[in-house]
Rosetta silent file (secondary structure, phi, psi, omega in degrees, C-alpha in Angstrom):
SEQUENCE: MDRAEYRPDLTKRPGTYFVIADDEEGQRRVLEVQRASDHPVEEHTQHEDLQAVCDTAQSPLLFLTYTAVSHTHAAHRTYRAYADQQAFQALEDVFHAAELAFTGAGFTDDPS
SCORE:     score description
SCORE:     0.000 S_00000001
   1 L     0.000  122.051  178.091   15.070   33.287  -37.009 S_00000001
   2 L   -87.012  129.968  176.321   16.384   29.897  -36.008 S_00000001
   3 L  -119.472  127.932  175.267   14.243   27.969  -33.622 S_00000001
   4 L   -74.393  138.393  179.164   15.506   24.881  -31.913 S_00000001
   5 L   -74.044  122.909 -178.661   13.015   22.089  -32.081 S_00000001
   6 L  -119.406  122.614  176.351   11.663   21.489  -28.591 S_00000001
   7 L  -118.470  114.595 -179.779    9.521   18.497  -27.793 S_00000001
   8 L   -69.029  146.045  177.265    8.219   18.374  -24.259 S_00000001
   9 L   -86.890  106.240 -176.879    8.387   15.066  -22.469 S_00000001
  10 L   -96.609    1.566  179.020    4.770   14.305  -21.637 S_00000001
  11 L   -81.861  148.569  177.536    5.395   10.817  -20.298 S_00000001
  12 L   -96.147  123.613 -177.139    5.235   10.198  -16.602 S_00000001
  13 L   -85.008  124.113  177.403    8.379    8.583  -15.312 S_00000001
  14 L   -61.834  147.216  178.720    7.801    5.859  -12.700 S_00000001
  15 E  -152.022  175.345  177.892    9.415    6.504   -9.375 S_00000001
  16 E   -88.019  133.466  178.355    9.428    5.414   -5.773 S_00000001
  17 E  -124.195  137.575  175.960    6.753    6.928   -3.553 S_00000001
  18 E  -100.584  133.585 -177.325    6.571    6.786    0.223 S_00000001
  19 E  -127.728  134.162  171.472    3.096    6.560    1.735 S_00000001
  20 E  -108.971  125.331 -177.499    1.965    6.915    5.337 S_00000001
  21 E  -130.389  157.348  178.777   -1.424    5.294    5.958 S_00000001
  22 E  -126.907  125.958 -178.308   -3.717    4.682    8.906 S_00000001
  23 L  -105.106   14.947  179.959   -5.944    1.581    9.059 S_00000001
  24 H   -68.838  156.936  176.902   -7.849    2.437   12.231 S_00000001
  25 H    66.034   27.213  173.114  -11.640    2.305   12.323 S_00000001
  26 H    73.252   12.022  175.277  -11.886   -0.404    9.660 S_00000001
  27 L  -146.985  158.064 -179.064  -10.818    1.675    6.705 S_00000001
  28 L   -95.285  133.847  173.170   -7.575    2.975    5.266 S_00000001
  29 E  -119.510  128.378  175.497   -6.767    6.669    5.242 S_00000001
  30 E   -87.390  120.308 -176.349   -3.770    7.934    3.306 S_00000001
  31 E   -97.952  -30.317 -175.111   -2.137   10.651    5.381 S_00000001
  32 E  -153.907  137.706  172.879    0.995   11.475    3.372 S_00000001
  33 E  -133.794  126.270  177.988    2.429   10.700   -0.076 S_00000001
  34 E  -133.932  136.706  173.122    5.934   11.804   -1.068 S_00000001
  35 E   -77.016  133.076  179.082    7.977   11.030   -4.128 S_00000001
  36 L   -67.794  143.548  179.102   11.352    9.674   -3.099 S_00000001
  37 L   -64.119  150.815  177.019   14.296   11.855   -3.969 S_00000001
  38 L   -76.703  -21.709  179.730   16.437   10.852   -6.942 S_00000001
  39 L   -84.145  126.658 -174.176   19.575   11.379   -4.870 S_00000001
  40 H   -59.583  -37.190 -179.762   20.328    8.227   -2.809 S_00000001
  41 H   -69.307  -43.325  177.853   21.456   10.088    0.331 S_00000001
  42 H   -64.711  -38.990  178.590   18.390   12.347    0.295 S_00000001
  43 H   -62.889  -42.330  179.313   16.146    9.330   -0.337 S_00000001
  44 H   -62.721  -44.000  178.775   17.654    7.526    2.661 S_00000001
  45 H   -63.249  -44.199  178.491   17.130   10.580    4.880 S_00000001
  46 H   -60.239  -45.795  178.914   13.581   10.988    3.617 S_00000001
  47 H   -59.603  -47.320 -179.036   12.889    7.289    4.292 S_00000001
  48 H   -63.504  -41.484 -179.998   14.308    7.518    7.820 S_00000001
  49 H   -63.447  -45.139 -179.321   12.339   10.690    8.630 S_00000001
  50 H   -69.287  -36.526  176.979    9.021    9.210    7.485 S_00000001
  51 H   -64.508  -38.172  178.162    9.711    5.930    9.271 S_00000001
  52 H   -64.626  -37.396  176.995   10.408    7.888   12.473 S_00000001
  53 H   -60.469  -44.203 -179.942    7.051    9.662   12.120 S_00000001
  54 H   -67.226  -39.618 -177.450    5.311    6.276   11.968 S_00000001
  55 H   -69.219  -31.026 -176.464    7.322    4.852   14.864 S_00000001
  56 H   -97.646   -1.235 -178.911    6.590    7.790   17.190 S_00000001
  57 L   -70.623  149.937  179.061    2.916    8.253   16.323 S_00000001
  58 L   -72.433  -35.493  175.248    0.331    7.573   19.002 S_00000001
  59 L   -98.164  152.371 -179.171   -1.812    5.546   16.627 S_00000001
  60 L   -70.020  116.220  178.374   -0.288    2.720   14.581 S_00000001
  61 E  -107.270  149.561  177.334    0.674    4.126   11.194 S_00000001
  62 E  -102.133  137.166  173.702    1.882    2.144    8.199 S_00000001
  63 E  -109.115  114.113 -174.844    4.902    3.193    6.171 S_00000001
  64 E  -119.373  153.498  178.208    4.527    1.836    2.639 S_00000001
  65 E  -127.825  130.278  179.545    6.638    2.079   -0.499 S_00000001
  66 E  -133.632  153.529  167.709    5.255    1.861   -4.036 S_00000001
  67 E   -95.990  123.479 -175.977    6.487    2.333   -7.563 S_00000001
  68 E  -149.787  174.019 -179.979    4.066    4.730   -9.228 S_00000001
  69 L  -104.921   -8.694  179.146    3.884    7.518  -11.789 S_00000001
  70 L  -160.563  169.697  175.976    2.258   10.148   -9.573 S_00000001
  71 H   -61.039  -42.051 -179.796    1.165   10.928   -6.041 S_00000001
  72 H   -64.032  -41.078  178.949   -2.398    9.992   -6.976 S_00000001
  73 H   -63.267  -41.442  178.650   -1.264    6.691   -8.470 S_00000001
  74 H   -64.345  -42.371  177.887    0.652    5.839   -5.283 S_00000001
  75 H   -64.100  -41.982  178.400   -2.398    6.664   -3.136 S_00000001
  76 H   -61.475  -42.428  178.297   -4.598    4.558   -5.407 S_00000001
  77 H   -62.757  -34.666  178.537   -2.190    1.617   -5.091 S_00000001
  78 H   -65.683  -47.533  178.399   -2.368    2.007   -1.310 S_00000001
  79 H   -64.128  -39.911 -179.118   -6.176    1.888   -1.301 S_00000001
  80 H   -64.759  -42.171  178.743   -6.180   -1.001   -3.785 S_00000001
  81 H   -62.096  -38.363  178.292   -3.766   -3.053   -1.661 S_00000001
  82 H   -67.278  -43.357  178.879   -6.026   -2.521    1.358 S_00000001
  83 H   -62.033  -42.401  177.763   -9.139   -3.537   -0.605 S_00000001
  84 H   -62.955  -41.399  179.177   -7.368   -6.673   -1.843 S_00000001
  85 H   -63.494  -42.710  179.468   -6.267   -7.496    1.695 S_00000001
  86 H   -67.164  -39.453  178.449   -9.825   -7.068    3.009 S_00000001
  87 H   -65.164  -41.456  177.689  -11.277   -9.207    0.204 S_00000001
  88 H   -63.673  -41.801  178.677   -8.745  -11.950    0.901 S_00000001
  89 H   -63.131  -41.989  178.794   -9.565  -11.829    4.620 S_00000001
  90 H   -63.936  -41.350  178.226  -13.302  -12.084    3.883 S_00000001
  91 H   -65.371  -40.414  177.542  -12.707  -15.054    1.582 S_00000001
  92 H   -62.873  -39.498  177.423  -10.533  -16.696    4.205 S_00000001
  93 H   -63.965  -38.980  178.549  -13.323  -16.219    6.768 S_00000001
  94 H   -64.403  -46.141  179.742  -15.831  -17.861    4.408 S_00000001
  95 H   -63.881  -38.802  178.583  -13.579  -20.876    3.873 S_00000001
  96 H   -65.190  -42.062  178.278  -12.955  -21.163    7.590 S_00000001
  97 H   -64.358  -40.544  178.595  -16.698  -21.023    8.323 S_00000001
  98 H   -65.413  -39.658  178.552  -17.365  -23.660    5.652 S_00000001
  99 H   -63.124  -41.904  177.538  -14.641  -25.868    7.108 S_00000001
 100 H   -65.263  -36.936  179.706  -16.210  -25.575   10.555 S_00000001
 101 H   -65.893  -42.637  178.734  -19.639  -26.386    9.116 S_00000001
 102 H   -67.500  -40.261  178.604  -18.347  -29.565    7.428 S_00000001
 103 H   -64.111  -41.763  179.015  -16.465  -30.636   10.535 S_00000001
 104 H   -67.284  -26.708 -179.149  -19.576  -30.054   12.649 S_00000001
 105 L   -87.388    2.191  177.994  -21.681  -32.093   10.230 S_00000001
 106 L    95.387    4.520  177.750  -19.402  -35.111   10.599 S_00000001
 107 L   -89.184   98.495  178.060  -17.385  -34.604    7.407 S_00000001
 108 L  -134.087  166.593  176.908  -13.804  -35.146    8.529 S_00000001
 109 L   -81.767  -12.775 -177.856  -10.721  -36.893    7.209 S_00000001
 110 L   -77.381  119.666 -176.198  -10.582  -38.980   10.375 S_00000001
 111 L   -72.818   -4.960 -176.331  -12.023  -42.464    9.576 S_00000001
 112 L   -77.710    0.000    0.000  -13.136  -43.074   13.165 S_00000001
């Protein structure tokens, strides 16, 4: 009996994922994750449909695009981007507060 050698492809191929997220109430919620179609016309239609959902929603929704290897990976990248954005905002607030404190204490660049 001849058997053809079959080796399954166990690698995850990166692809484009579309994510719809909601940032209301001070936290991000991922509402939808879809892998973009490999066919360019279908991908364009998919992109337009999801963008229309975000545009017509009553609450402000974000339409994001990521390169990922799975739906879970795309969702994780969405949460990570939000966490990074929040950390940067907090750091910016600290620097702004420190700048105001120095200005209030008389430390300015103005020699007068």
